[in-house]
ROKOL-700355 format. One record per residue (C-alpha): residue number from 1; x, y, z; residue in one letter. Coordinates in Angstrom, 3 decimals. Example, Ala and Ser with C-alpha at 12.3 -4.5 7.8 and 13.67 -1.06 7.14 Angstrom:
residues 2
pt num = 1 | east = 12.300 | north = -4.500 | up = 7.800 | residu = a
pt num = 2 | east = 13.670 | north = -1.060 | up = 7.140 | residu = s
end
This chain:
residues 342
pt num = 1 | east = 24.782 | north = 14.836 | up = -2.209 | residu = m
pt num = 2 | east = 23.090 | north = 11.952 | up = -0.626 | residu = v
pt num = 3 | east = 22.642 | north = 10.155 | up = -3.946 | residu = r
pt num = 4 | east = 26.322 | north = 10.761 | up = -4.861 | residu = d
pt num = 5 | east = 27.113 | north = 9.091 | up = -1.558 | residu = q
pt num = 6 | east = 25.201 | north = 6.118 | up = -2.121 | residu = l
pt num = 7 | east = 26.465 | north = 5.627 | up = -5.883 | residu = e
pt num = 8 | east = 30.167 | north = 5.802 | up = -4.165 | residu = a
pt num = 9 | east = 29.520 | north = 3.361 | up = -1.863 | residu = k
pt num = 10 | east = 27.979 | north = 1.219 | up = -4.710 | residu = q
pt num = 11 | east = 30.945 | north = 1.564 | up = -6.698 | residu = a
pt num = 12 | east = 33.427 | north = 0.444 | up = -3.945 | residu = d
pt num = 13 | east = 35.241 | north = -3.016 | up = -4.853 | residu = p
pt num = 14 | east = 34.192 | north = -4.526 | up = -1.492 | residu = g
pt num = 15 | east = 30.372 | north = -3.467 | up = -2.001 | residu = f
pt num = 16 | east = 29.095 | north = -6.974 | up = -1.802 | residu = w
pt num = 17 | east = 31.313 | north = -8.526 | up = 1.074 | residu = n
pt num = 18 | east = 28.298 | north = -7.302 | up = 3.337 | residu = n
pt num = 19 | east = 24.983 | north = -8.408 | up = 1.420 | residu = q
pt num = 20 | east = 22.561 | north = -7.049 | up = 4.092 | residu = e
pt num = 21 | east = 24.203 | north = -3.549 | up = 4.018 | residu = q
pt num = 22 | east = 24.587 | north = -3.705 | up = 0.136 | residu = a
pt num = 23 | east = 20.844 | north = -4.488 | up = -0.189 | residu = r
pt num = 24 | east = 19.959 | north = -1.513 | up = 2.090 | residu = a
pt num = 25 | east = 22.249 | north = 0.857 | up = 0.075 | residu = v
pt num = 26 | east = 20.497 | north = -0.402 | up = -3.263 | residu = i
pt num = 27 | east = 16.903 | north = 0.494 | up = -1.831 | residu = q
pt num = 28 | east = 18.157 | north = 3.861 | up = -0.261 | residu = q
pt num = 29 | east = 19.324 | north = 4.522 | up = -4.050 | residu = l
pt num = 30 | east = 16.090 | north = 3.549 | up = -5.576 | residu = k
pt num = 31 | east = 14.349 | north = 5.788 | up = -3.184 | residu = v
pt num = 32 | east = 16.656 | north = 8.572 | up = -3.947 | residu = a
pt num = 33 | east = 16.158 | north = 8.039 | up = -7.587 | residu = n
pt num = 34 | east = 12.435 | north = 7.700 | up = -7.556 | residu = a
pt num = 35 | east = 12.332 | north = 11.509 | up = -6.444 | residu = l
pt num = 36 | east = 15.329 | north = 12.935 | up = -8.282 | residu = l
pt num = 37 | east = 15.075 | north = 11.507 | up = -11.489 | residu = k
pt num = 38 | east = 11.549 | north = 12.998 | up = -12.233 | residu = p
pt num = 39 | east = 12.947 | north = 16.286 | up = -11.032 | residu = y
pt num = 40 | east = 15.776 | north = 16.076 | up = -13.324 | residu = e
pt num = 41 | east = 13.759 | north = 15.073 | up = -16.096 | residu = e
pt num = 42 | east = 11.258 | north = 17.995 | up = -15.368 | residu = l
pt num = 43 | east = 14.037 | north = 20.375 | up = -15.225 | residu = t
pt num = 44 | east = 15.216 | north = 19.352 | up = -18.585 | residu = r
pt num = 45 | east = 11.788 | north = 19.521 | up = -20.244 | residu = t
pt num = 46 | east = 11.476 | north = 23.119 | up = -18.665 | residu = a
pt num = 47 | east = 14.589 | north = 23.877 | up = -20.504 | residu = a
pt num = 48 | east = 13.595 | north = 22.476 | up = -23.939 | residu = d
pt num = 49 | east = 10.164 | north = 24.293 | up = -23.493 | residu = l
pt num = 50 | east = 11.865 | north = 27.868 | up = -22.872 | residu = t
pt num = 51 | east = 14.046 | north = 26.973 | up = -26.185 | residu = a
pt num = 52 | east = 11.032 | north = 26.008 | up = -28.173 | residu = m
pt num = 53 | east = 8.946 | north = 29.083 | up = -27.180 | residu = a
pt num = 54 | east = 11.604 | north = 31.293 | up = -28.133 | residu = e
pt num = 55 | east = 11.664 | north = 29.312 | up = -31.669 | residu = l
pt num = 56 | east = 7.852 | north = 29.623 | up = -31.923 | residu = a
pt num = 57 | east = 8.209 | north = 33.531 | up = -31.252 | residu = d
pt num = 58 | east = 10.423 | north = 33.716 | up = -34.194 | residu = e
pt num = 59 | east = 8.853 | north = 31.089 | up = -36.350 | residu = d
pt num = 60 | east = 5.030 | north = 30.276 | up = -36.023 | residu = a
pt num = 61 | east = 5.774 | north = 26.852 | up = -37.387 | residu = a
pt num = 62 | east = 7.102 | north = 25.718 | up = -34.272 | residu = f
pt num = 63 | east = 3.922 | north = 26.276 | up = -32.421 | residu = e
pt num = 64 | east = 2.583 | north = 22.934 | up = -33.693 | residu = v
pt num = 65 | east = 5.457 | north = 21.197 | up = -31.796 | residu = e
pt num = 66 | east = 4.944 | north = 23.193 | up = -28.572 | residu = l
pt num = 67 | east = 1.445 | north = 22.025 | up = -27.822 | residu = e
pt num = 68 | east = 2.091 | north = 18.513 | up = -27.505 | residu = p
pt num = 69 | east = 5.278 | north = 19.375 | up = -25.408 | residu = a
pt num = 70 | east = 3.578 | north = 21.299 | up = -23.121 | residu = l
pt num = 71 | east = 1.034 | north = 18.457 | up = -22.479 | residu = a
pt num = 72 | east = 3.965 | north = 16.132 | up = -21.853 | residu = k
pt num = 73 | east = 5.472 | north = 18.643 | up = -19.579 | residu = a
pt num = 74 | east = 2.160 | north = 18.820 | up = -17.580 | residu = e
pt num = 75 | east = 2.086 | north = 15.040 | up = -17.100 | residu = g
pt num = 76 | east = 5.579 | north = 15.052 | up = -15.836 | residu = q
pt num = 77 | east = 4.969 | north = 17.830 | up = -13.284 | residu = y
pt num = 78 | east = 1.657 | north = 16.147 | up = -11.947 | residu = e
pt num = 79 | east = 3.881 | north = 13.019 | up = -11.390 | residu = g
pt num = 80 | east = 6.655 | north = 14.892 | up = -9.539 | residu = f
pt num = 81 | east = 4.202 | north = 16.892 | up = -7.395 | residu = e
pt num = 82 | east = 2.653 | north = 13.642 | up = -6.217 | residu = l
pt num = 83 | east = 5.938 | north = 12.226 | up = -5.439 | residu = q
pt num = 84 | east = 6.783 | north = 15.421 | up = -3.626 | residu = a
pt num = 85 | east = 3.604 | north = 15.163 | up = -1.441 | residu = m
pt num = 86 | east = 4.824 | north = 11.879 | up = 0.153 | residu = m
pt num = 87 | east = 7.157 | north = 13.550 | up = 2.566 | residu = s
pt num = 88 | east = 6.383 | north = 11.694 | up = 5.734 | residu = g
pt num = 89 | east = 9.066 | north = 10.003 | up = 7.671 | residu = k
pt num = 90 | east = 8.012 | north = 6.485 | up = 6.238 | residu = q
pt num = 91 | east = 6.552 | north = 7.373 | up = 3.114 | residu = d
pt num = 92 | east = 9.293 | north = 5.988 | up = 0.754 | residu = a
pt num = 93 | east = 9.311 | north = 2.871 | up = 2.822 | residu = a
pt num = 94 | east = 8.067 | north = -0.924 | up = 1.290 | residu = n
pt num = 95 | east = 4.385 | north = -1.621 | up = 2.767 | residu = a
pt num = 96 | east = 3.192 | north = -4.401 | up = 4.568 | residu = i
pt num = 97 | east = -0.712 | north = -4.792 | up = 3.931 | residu = v
pt num = 98 | east = -3.171 | north = -6.819 | up = 5.885 | residu = s
pt num = 99 | east = -6.793 | north = -7.513 | up = 4.368 | residu = i
pt num = 100 | east = -9.533 | north = -9.183 | up = 6.769 | residu = k
pt num = 101 | east = -13.234 | north = -9.851 | up = 5.903 | residu = p
pt num = 102 | east = -16.125 | north = -8.360 | up = 7.969 | residu = g
pt num = 103 | east = -19.803 | north = -8.574 | up = 7.871 | residu = a
pt num = 104 | east = -21.057 | north = -10.559 | up = 4.922 | residu = g
pt num = 105 | east = -20.020 | north = -14.259 | up = 5.590 | residu = g
pt num = 106 | east = -18.703 | north = -16.135 | up = 2.513 | residu = t
pt num = 107 | east = -19.018 | north = -12.962 | up = 0.144 | residu = d
pt num = 108 | east = -16.884 | north = -10.892 | up = 2.532 | residu = a
pt num = 109 | east = -14.095 | north = -13.503 | up = 2.457 | residu = c
pt num = 110 | east = -14.491 | north = -13.666 | up = -1.511 | residu = d
pt num = 111 | east = -14.319 | north = -10.115 | up = -1.323 | residu = f
pt num = 112 | east = -11.201 | north = -9.967 | up = 0.800 | residu = a
pt num = 113 | east = -9.611 | north = -12.103 | up = -1.727 | residu = e
pt num = 114 | east = -10.719 | north = -9.727 | up = -4.626 | residu = i
pt num = 115 | east = -8.986 | north = -6.826 | up = -3.014 | residu = l
pt num = 116 | east = -6.098 | north = -8.891 | up = -2.567 | residu = y
pt num = 117 | east = -5.871 | north = -9.488 | up = -6.352 | residu = r
pt num = 118 | east = -6.674 | north = -5.694 | up = -6.773 | residu = m
pt num = 119 | east = -3.569 | north = -4.509 | up = -4.835 | residu = y
pt num = 120 | east = -1.369 | north = -7.370 | up = -6.715 | residu = t
pt num = 121 | east = -2.359 | north = -6.233 | up = -9.946 | residu = r
pt num = 122 | east = -1.795 | north = -2.492 | up = -8.804 | residu = w
pt num = 123 | east = 1.751 | north = -3.419 | up = -7.506 | residu = a
pt num = 124 | east = 2.517 | north = -5.289 | up = -10.898 | residu = q
pt num = 125 | east = 1.432 | north = -2.098 | up = -13.023 | residu = q
pt num = 126 | east = 3.987 | north = 0.110 | up = -10.979 | residu = h
pt num = 127 | east = 6.740 | north = -2.547 | up = -10.955 | residu = d
pt num = 128 | east = 6.467 | north = -3.375 | up = -7.518 | residu = f
pt num = 129 | east = 7.123 | north = -6.785 | up = -6.083 | residu = a
pt num = 130 | east = 4.530 | north = -8.568 | up = -3.792 | residu = v
pt num = 131 | east = 5.468 | north = -11.114 | up = -1.187 | residu = e
pt num = 132 | east = 3.119 | north = -12.930 | up = 0.635 | residu = e
pt num = 133 | east = 3.736 | north = -13.403 | up = 4.275 | residu = q
pt num = 134 | east = 0.514 | north = -14.794 | up = 5.717 | residu = d
pt num = 135 | east = -2.562 | north = -16.403 | up = 4.293 | residu = l
pt num = 136 | east = -5.359 | north = -18.121 | up = 5.825 | residu = e
pt num = 137 | east = -7.871 | north = -19.535 | up = 3.157 | residu = p
pt num = 138 | east = -11.559 | north = -20.036 | up = 3.956 | residu = n
pt num = 139 | east = -12.923 | north = -23.245 | up = 3.525 | residu = l
pt num = 140 | east = -16.004 | north = -22.163 | up = 1.109 | residu = e
pt num = 141 | east = -14.393 | north = -19.470 | up = -0.923 | residu = a
pt num = 142 | east = -11.918 | north = -16.601 | up = -0.454 | residu = g
pt num = 143 | east = -9.780 | north = -15.946 | up = 2.374 | residu = i
pt num = 144 | east = -10.102 | north = -15.349 | up = 6.098 | residu = q
pt num = 145 | east = -7.023 | north = -13.002 | up = 6.250 | residu = s
pt num = 146 | east = -3.936 | north = -12.322 | up = 4.359 | residu = v
pt num = 147 | east = -0.911 | north = -10.321 | up = 5.007 | residu = t
pt num = 148 | east = 1.782 | north = -9.314 | up = 2.079 | residu = f
pt num = 149 | east = 4.683 | north = -6.819 | up = 1.689 | residu = r
pt num = 150 | east = 4.640 | north = -4.548 | up = -1.365 | residu = v
pt num = 151 | east = 8.162 | north = -3.925 | up = -2.117 | residu = v
pt num = 152 | east = 9.315 | north = -0.520 | up = -3.950 | residu = g
pt num = 153 | east = 10.144 | north = 3.059 | up = -3.618 | residu = p
pt num = 154 | east = 7.288 | north = 4.932 | up = -1.946 | residu = y
pt num = 155 | east = 4.927 | north = 1.679 | up = -1.853 | residu = a
pt num = 156 | east = 3.605 | north = 2.842 | up = 1.721 | residu = y
pt num = 157 | east = 3.310 | north = 6.479 | up = 0.593 | residu = g
pt num = 158 | east = 0.897 | north = 5.355 | up = -2.053 | residu = y
pt num = 159 | east = -1.074 | north = 2.589 | up = -0.172 | residu = l
pt num = 160 | east = -1.601 | north = 4.447 | up = 2.611 | residu = q
pt num = 161 | east = -4.657 | north = 5.722 | up = 0.889 | residu = s
pt num = 162 | east = -6.283 | north = 2.274 | up = 1.135 | residu = e
pt num = 163 | east = -6.195 | north = 2.090 | up = 4.994 | residu = i
pt num = 164 | east = -9.813 | north = 1.495 | up = 6.437 | residu = g
pt num = 165 | east = -13.120 | north = -0.302 | up = 5.506 | residu = v
pt num = 166 | east = -14.095 | north = -1.216 | up = 1.949 | residu = h
pt num = 167 | east = -17.577 | north = -2.199 | up = 0.840 | residu = r
pt num = 168 | east = -18.929 | north = -4.482 | up = -1.896 | residu = l
pt num = 169 | east = -22.591 | north = -4.440 | up = -3.270 | residu = v
pt num = 170 | east = -23.310 | north = -7.107 | up = -5.772 | residu = r
pt num = 171 | east = -25.693 | north = -10.151 | up = -6.556 | residu = i
pt num = 172 | east = -23.890 | north = -12.786 | up = -4.371 | residu = s
pt num = 173 | east = -22.506 | north = -15.717 | up = -6.115 | residu = p
pt num = 174 | east = -23.009 | north = -17.830 | up = -3.306 | residu = f
pt num = 175 | east = -26.811 | north = -17.070 | up = -2.934 | residu = g
pt num = 176 | east = -29.885 | north = -18.623 | up = -4.521 | residu = s
pt num = 177 | east = -31.554 | north = -15.684 | up = -5.754 | residu = g
pt num = 178 | east = -30.912 | north = -12.173 | up = -7.079 | residu = d
pt num = 179 | east = -31.096 | north = -10.375 | up = -3.826 | residu = t
pt num = 180 | east = -28.010 | north = -7.840 | up = -3.367 | residu = r
pt num = 181 | east = -25.630 | north = -8.754 | up = -0.863 | residu = q
pt num = 182 | east = -23.563 | north = -6.391 | up = 0.736 | residu = t
pt num = 183 | east = -20.032 | north = -7.383 | up = 2.505 | residu = s
pt num = 184 | east = -17.020 | north = -5.737 | up = 4.018 | residu = f
pt num = 185 | east = -13.391 | north = -6.023 | up = 4.400 | residu = a
pt num = 186 | east = -10.609 | north = -4.001 | up = 6.159 | residu = a
pt num = 187 | east = -7.458 | north = -3.130 | up = 4.998 | residu = v
pt num = 188 | east = -4.608 | north = -2.044 | up = 7.004 | residu = d
pt num = 189 | east = -1.224 | north = -0.753 | up = 5.704 | residu = v
pt num = 190 | east = 2.101 | north = -0.142 | up = 7.604 | residu = v
pt num = 191 | east = 5.558 | north = 0.740 | up = 6.749 | residu = p
pt num = 192 | east = 8.104 | north = -1.686 | up = 6.693 | residu = e
pt num = 193 | east = 10.706 | north = -0.155 | up = 9.223 | residu = l
pt num = 194 | east = 14.327 | north = -0.065 | up = 8.593 | residu = d
pt num = 195 | east = 17.339 | north = -0.460 | up = 10.883 | residu = d
pt num = 196 | east = 17.157 | north = 3.498 | up = 11.703 | residu = t
pt num = 197 | east = 13.941 | north = 2.921 | up = 13.739 | residu = i
pt num = 198 | east = 14.437 | north = 1.341 | up = 16.991 | residu = e
pt num = 199 | east = 11.419 | north = -0.316 | up = 18.773 | residu = i
pt num = 200 | east = 11.982 | north = -2.714 | up = 21.624 | residu = e
pt num = 201 | east = 9.745 | north = -5.386 | up = 22.100 | residu = i
pt num = 202 | east = 10.550 | north = -7.679 | up = 25.352 | residu = k
pt num = 203 | east = 9.778 | north = -11.144 | up = 25.399 | residu = d
pt num = 204 | east = 7.093 | north = -10.628 | up = 28.334 | residu = d
pt num = 205 | east = 5.604 | north = -7.927 | up = 26.103 | residu = d
pt num = 206 | east = 3.791 | north = -10.573 | up = 23.997 | residu = y
pt num = 207 | east = 1.930 | north = -14.025 | up = 24.200 | residu = i
pt num = 208 | east = 3.337 | north = -16.191 | up = 21.692 | residu = k
pt num = 209 | east = 1.108 | north = -18.932 | up = 19.910 | residu = q
pt num = 210 | east = 2.108 | north = -21.723 | up = 17.580 | residu = t
pt num = 211 | east = -0.124 | north = -23.589 | up = 15.128 | residu = f
pt num = 212 | east = -0.169 | north = -25.711 | up = 12.243 | residu = s
pt num = 213 | east = 0.361 | north = -23.711 | up = 9.321 | residu = a
pt num = 214 | east = -1.242 | north = -25.930 | up = 6.579 | residu = g
pt num = 215 | east = -4.437 | north = -25.418 | up = 4.631 | residu = g
pt num = 216 | east = -7.573 | north = -27.345 | up = 4.924 | residu = p
pt num = 217 | east = -5.898 | north = -30.729 | up = 3.908 | residu = g
pt num = 218 | east = -4.189 | north = -32.897 | up = 1.203 | residu = g
pt num = 219 | east = -0.881 | north = -34.138 | up = 0.965 | residu = q
pt num = 220 | east = 1.058 | north = -30.756 | up = 1.134 | residu = h
pt num = 221 | east = -0.585 | north = -30.010 | up = 4.310 | residu = q
pt num = 222 | east = 2.011 | north = -28.632 | up = 7.033 | residu = n
pt num = 223 | east = 1.344 | north = -30.865 | up = 10.313 | residu = k
pt num = 224 | east = 4.102 | north = -29.219 | up = 12.355 | residu = t
pt num = 225 | east = 3.460 | north = -26.314 | up = 14.318 | residu = q
pt num = 226 | east = 5.497 | north = -23.772 | up = 12.379 | residu = s
pt num = 227 | east = 2.857 | north = -21.035 | up = 12.106 | residu = g
pt num = 228 | east = 3.285 | north = -18.227 | up = 14.657 | residu = v
pt num = 229 | east = 0.959 | north = -15.717 | up = 16.202 | residu = r
pt num = 230 | east = 2.117 | north = -13.051 | up = 18.494 | residu = l
pt num = 231 | east = -0.384 | north = -10.940 | up = 20.569 | residu = i
pt num = 232 | east = 1.342 | north = -7.643 | up = 22.231 | residu = h
pt num = 233 | east = -0.026 | north = -6.629 | up = 25.549 | residu = k
pt num = 234 | east = -1.471 | north = -3.585 | up = 23.759 | residu = s
pt num = 235 | east = -3.835 | north = -5.737 | up = 21.694 | residu = g
pt num = 236 | east = -1.988 | north = -5.646 | up = 18.524 | residu = v
pt num = 237 | east = -1.213 | north = -9.022 | up = 16.892 | residu = r
pt num = 238 | east = 0.718 | north = -10.465 | up = 14.118 | residu = a
pt num = 239 | east = 0.596 | north = -13.872 | up = 12.486 | residu = e
pt num = 240 | east = 2.991 | north = -15.599 | up = 10.016 | residu = s
pt num = 241 | east = 2.621 | north = -19.118 | up = 8.354 | residu = r
pt num = 242 | east = 4.192 | north = -19.046 | up = 5.142 | residu = t
pt num = 243 | east = 7.707 | north = -19.892 | up = 5.924 | residu = e
pt num = 244 | east = 8.382 | north = -23.715 | up = 6.837 | residu = r
pt num = 245 | east = 10.495 | north = -22.536 | up = 9.838 | residu = s
pt num = 246 | east = 8.970 | north = -21.400 | up = 13.011 | residu = q
pt num = 247 | east = 12.085 | north = -19.097 | up = 13.602 | residu = h
pt num = 248 | east = 11.392 | north = -17.075 | up = 10.458 | residu = k
pt num = 249 | east = 7.830 | north = -16.886 | up = 10.844 | residu = n
pt num = 250 | east = 8.545 | north = -15.625 | up = 14.343 | residu = h
pt num = 251 | east = 10.874 | north = -13.135 | up = 12.921 | residu = d
pt num = 252 | east = 8.217 | north = -12.090 | up = 10.446 | residu = n
pt num = 253 | east = 6.031 | north = -11.355 | up = 13.367 | residu = c
pt num = 254 | east = 8.179 | north = -9.445 | up = 15.140 | residu = i
pt num = 255 | east = 8.762 | north = -7.178 | up = 12.376 | residu = k
pt num = 256 | east = 5.088 | north = -6.793 | up = 11.611 | residu = m
pt num = 257 | east = 4.339 | north = -5.948 | up = 15.481 | residu = l
pt num = 258 | east = 7.104 | north = -3.281 | up = 15.395 | residu = k
pt num = 259 | east = 5.709 | north = -1.590 | up = 11.986 | residu = a
pt num = 260 | east = 2.100 | north = -1.777 | up = 13.582 | residu = r
pt num = 261 | east = 3.043 | north = -0.446 | up = 16.920 | residu = l
pt num = 262 | east = 5.369 | north = 2.557 | up = 15.177 | residu = y
pt num = 263 | east = 2.078 | north = 3.046 | up = 12.932 | residu = a
pt num = 264 | east = -0.064 | north = 3.563 | up = 15.839 | residu = i
pt num = 265 | east = 2.293 | north = 6.076 | up = 17.439 | residu = e
pt num = 266 | east = 2.685 | north = 8.095 | up = 14.536 | residu = e
pt num = 267 | east = -1.315 | north = 8.023 | up = 14.197 | residu = q
pt num = 268 | east = -1.466 | north = 9.252 | up = 17.718 | residu = k
pt num = 269 | east = 1.025 | north = 12.000 | up = 17.087 | residu = r
pt num = 270 | east = -0.651 | north = 13.241 | up = 14.041 | residu = l
pt num = 271 | east = -4.271 | north = 13.031 | up = 15.761 | residu = g
pt num = 272 | east = -5.448 | north = 10.405 | up = 13.236 | residu = d
pt num = 273 | east = -5.660 | north = 7.362 | up = 15.493 | residu = l
pt num = 274 | east = -9.398 | north = 7.131 | up = 15.328 | residu = s
pt num = 275 | east = -9.591 | north = 7.594 | up = 11.800 | residu = q
pt num = 276 | east = -7.156 | north = 4.955 | up = 11.141 | residu = r
pt num = 277 | east = -7.928 | north = 2.234 | up = 13.711 | residu = y
pt num = 278 | east = -11.385 | north = 2.741 | up = 15.398 | residu = d
pt num = 279 | east = -13.039 | north = 2.857 | up = 12.075 | residu = a
pt num = 280 | east = -12.080 | north = -0.617 | up = 11.677 | residu = k
pt num = 281 | east = -13.247 | north = -1.699 | up = 15.055 | residu = g
pt num = 282 | east = -16.449 | north = -2.993 | up = 13.415 | residu = e
pt num = 283 | east = -15.889 | north = -3.947 | up = 9.900 | residu = i
pt num = 284 | east = -19.547 | north = -3.197 | up = 8.813 | residu = a
pt num = 285 | east = -22.064 | north = -0.605 | up = 7.419 | residu = f
pt num = 286 | east = -21.286 | north = 3.071 | up = 8.188 | residu = g
pt num = 287 | east = -17.599 | north = 3.049 | up = 8.460 | residu = s
pt num = 288 | east = -16.333 | north = 2.461 | up = 4.727 | residu = q
pt num = 289 | east = -13.905 | north = 4.696 | up = 3.330 | residu = i
pt num = 290 | east = -15.103 | north = 3.233 | up = -0.381 | residu = r
pt num = 291 | east = -17.771 | north = 1.482 | up = -1.854 | residu = s
pt num = 292 | east = -17.657 | north = -0.780 | up = -4.690 | residu = y
pt num = 293 | east = -21.330 | north = -1.192 | up = -6.227 | residu = v
pt num = 294 | east = -21.944 | north = -3.846 | up = -9.003 | residu = l
pt num = 295 | east = -25.734 | north = -3.843 | up = -8.763 | residu = q
pt num = 296 | east = -28.258 | north = -2.366 | up = -9.887 | residu = p
pt num = 297 | east = -25.397 | north = 0.031 | up = -11.204 | residu = y
pt num = 298 | east = -21.630 | north = -0.038 | up = -11.487 | residu = t
pt num = 299 | east = -19.757 | north = 2.575 | up = -9.330 | residu = l
pt num = 300 | east = -16.705 | north = 2.973 | up = -7.171 | residu = v
pt num = 301 | east = -16.515 | north = 5.977 | up = -4.791 | residu = r
pt num = 302 | east = -14.523 | north = 7.109 | up = -2.181 | residu = d
pt num = 303 | east = -16.670 | north = 7.632 | up = 1.046 | residu = e
pt num = 304 | east = -14.286 | north = 10.129 | up = 2.926 | residu = r
pt num = 305 | east = -15.038 | north = 13.894 | up = 3.070 | residu = d
pt num = 306 | east = -12.612 | north = 15.783 | up = 1.142 | residu = g
pt num = 307 | east = -11.892 | north = 12.968 | up = -1.299 | residu = v
pt num = 308 | east = -14.180 | north = 13.139 | up = -4.080 | residu = d
pt num = 309 | east = -13.556 | north = 10.683 | up = -6.504 | residu = v
pt num = 310 | east = -15.959 | north = 8.130 | up = -8.404 | residu = k
pt num = 311 | east = -16.020 | north = 6.179 | up = -11.597 | residu = t
pt num = 312 | east = -18.415 | north = 3.667 | up = -13.238 | residu = p
pt num = 313 | east = -15.265 | north = 1.586 | up = -14.296 | residu = a
pt num = 314 | east = -15.502 | north = -0.615 | up = -11.434 | residu = i
pt num = 315 | east = -13.770 | north = -3.533 | up = -13.279 | residu = m
pt num = 316 | east = -10.762 | north = -1.599 | up = -13.988 | residu = q
pt num = 317 | east = -10.635 | north = -0.498 | up = -10.431 | residu = v
pt num = 318 | east = -10.809 | north = -4.153 | up = -9.215 | residu = l
pt num = 319 | east = -8.179 | north = -4.996 | up = -11.856 | residu = d
pt num = 320 | east = -5.729 | north = -2.276 | up = -10.048 | residu = g
pt num = 321 | east = -6.383 | north = 0.890 | up = -11.560 | residu = n
pt num = 322 | east = -6.307 | north = 2.577 | up = -8.247 | residu = l
pt num = 323 | east = -4.017 | north = 5.894 | up = -9.146 | residu = d
pt num = 324 | east = -7.173 | north = 8.261 | up = -9.301 | residu = e
pt num = 325 | east = -8.298 | north = 7.203 | up = -5.855 | residu = f
pt num = 326 | east = -4.541 | north = 7.379 | up = -4.267 | residu = m
pt num = 327 | east = -3.830 | north = 10.658 | up = -5.996 | residu = h
pt num = 328 | east = -6.967 | north = 12.284 | up = -4.624 | residu = a
pt num = 329 | east = -6.016 | north = 11.064 | up = -1.184 | residu = y
pt num = 330 | east = -2.608 | north = 12.364 | up = -1.426 | residu = l
pt num = 331 | east = -3.996 | north = 15.802 | up = -2.419 | residu = r
pt num = 332 | east = -6.358 | north = 15.792 | up = 0.271 | residu = y
pt num = 333 | east = -4.036 | north = 14.759 | up = 2.838 | residu = k
pt num = 334 | east = -1.387 | north = 17.234 | up = 1.753 | residu = t
pt num = 335 | east = -4.010 | north = 19.956 | up = 2.004 | residu = a
pt num = 336 | east = -4.967 | north = 19.128 | up = 5.318 | residu = r
pt num = 337 | east = -1.699 | north = 18.769 | up = 6.756 | residu = q
pt num = 338 | east = -0.908 | north = 22.282 | up = 5.438 | residu = n
pt num = 339 | east = -4.120 | north = 23.535 | up = 7.204 | residu = k
pt num = 340 | east = -3.086 | north = 22.193 | up = 10.562 | residu = v
pt num = 341 | east = 0.377 | north = 24.038 | up = 9.951 | residu = k
pt num = 342 | east = -1.239 | north = 27.372 | up = 9.482 | residu = k
end
């Protein structure tokens, strides 16, 4: 069994001699446990339910205990079912998330920062780590762009539901009146590739640009050209400015380029490229996957055909309560894939 082999490696006295390899084994073990432990718990629960049902047949007093046990088992089964739906090659991987404002000016930049906070809170609720890789602030408010890693088992499997254009409707805090403002931001998510995926990027496959990685000013402004931007010949680009070293920022960019190129090839293979990338060609009205409405009523609604989810609890959603939307997307995606197979 794969988990047994990984645990045997971890128990080896020389396990930490190669720290990079050790971290890879630990990550693989986390992924294996994320699927196997819920299955084992579900198996134990099923055995307990069988025993309780037999007791209830003999003594009606046990029926009182059976009902809450059934409700608990249903919750466990739903969680395991969702985990099993994430069977893609890279679904178990960490995620690299990028957010960029679209139409809407300062409101769009502010909305991009709101989405960044939303995903950070979601990650915290699921015990995932968030590591910022690149952030460009907007002078007035919000951000011009952000890229960050979400580290944890099946982070990409869950966050792939967020790929696309998001739309916000509210009274602008930056305007001078009570007119509703509509703004947009695009979210892209790619899996962080492990060493088993080989993608070759030659030096002449991209243009390298360097820039000052500092913010708008102040004593901590970084005046060295440590920020790196790589533009691949396919048009795909990556930026990194959070590391002090230009070399480290360059390595981050290469990893992001490989992840994005891999994601594009996978979407081509699955026939979803236009849905995933072309939909963000124009980050504006008519291309959104989800709408967040604060005025004249409160509503968050998924706009995709086949993902029928909406809720008036917009503040809870913006505070990271995204599971209902993510689970609905996973069910839709699985049903669509099963239909294609038939």
